[in-house]
N, C-alpha and C positions, 0 to 999 in steps of 0.2 A: 447413569442409573444402575442400580443393583437389581439383578433378576435372580429368581430362584432357578437353580440349574437342575433340571429333571433327569437328564441323561447324558451319556458320553458325547453325543452329537452336539448338545448345547455347550459343552466344555470347549469343543473344537471351534464352534461358531463364536463363542465369547473370545477365544484366543485370536481368531481372525479379526474380530472387531477391534480388539485391543491393539493389534499390530497396525491396522488401518488408521485407527485414531492417532497413534504415534506419528504416522506419516503426515496426517493432516496437521497435527501440532507443529511438526518440523517445518512444513510449508508455510504455516501462519507466522512462525518465527522469522522465516526468510522474508516474508512480505513486510513484516514490521522493521526489518533491518536493511531494507533496500537502500543502497548508498545514494546520497544526494540530499538528504534532509538538511544537514548542516550547511551544505553549500547553498541550497535554496534559501535558507534563512539569512545567510550572509548577503546574498545578492538582493533579497527583498529589503534588508536593512539599508544597503547601499542606495537602492532606488528611493526609499523613503527619505534618506538624507539628501540626495540630490534634488528631490521634489521640494523638500522644505527649503533648501538653499535657493532654488529657482523661484519659489513663491515669495521669498523674502526680498528679492531684488525689486528695485524701484521700477516705475513705469517706463523709464527711458533706457533701460538696460537690455534692449532687445537682443543685441549680439550675444551677451553673456547667457541670456535665457535660452537662446537658440542652441548654443554650445552645450548647455546643461541638458536640454531636451534630447539632443543627439546622444549624450551619454546615457540618459534614462532609457532611450529606445534600445541602445545596444545592450544594456543590462537586462532589459525586458526580454530581448531575444534569447539571451543566455538562460534566463529563468524559464522560459517556455521550453527550451531544448532539454533542460534538466527535468522539468515536470513531465514532458513527453516520454523521456527515457525511463523515468521512474514508473509511470503509468503502464508502459509497455511491459516492463519487468513484472509488475503486479498482475497484469492480465495473463501473462504466461504462467505464473505460479498458480493463479486461480484456475486457469484452464487445466492444469495438472491436478489441482486439488478437488475440483468438482466431481469427477467420476468416483474418486475415493469416498467422498462424502455421500454420494448416492448409494454406494455399496454399504456404508455404515447404516444409512437410513433403512435400506432393505433388510439388513441383518436385524436391526431393532424391530422392524415390523414383523419379521419372521419369528423372533423370540417372543414378542407380545402375543402374536396369534397362536403360538404353540403352547401358551399357558392356559 
């Protein structure tokens, strides 16, 4: 938002806000680029393929179904590990971003109240 700047203090406050907003944008970009998204998609595709293969087997193919299920389970564990790692990274970045966002909100409130 664009505010009318009444005095030199507002200029300083706007500068601080701009600096903080840049930090927030950088953290959001880091969240969007957390590694693992492609790996997760590849593993999910593998799980879907194995599931389809298992489901296409006939009624008496229990041994093959069991072997496929073990592979599906192993891939599911990998998928969960990657998801957990990504979520942990996201939470750490959000924890870093939240106080900065609160400062920006406080500056906005101060600027609005000062008008």
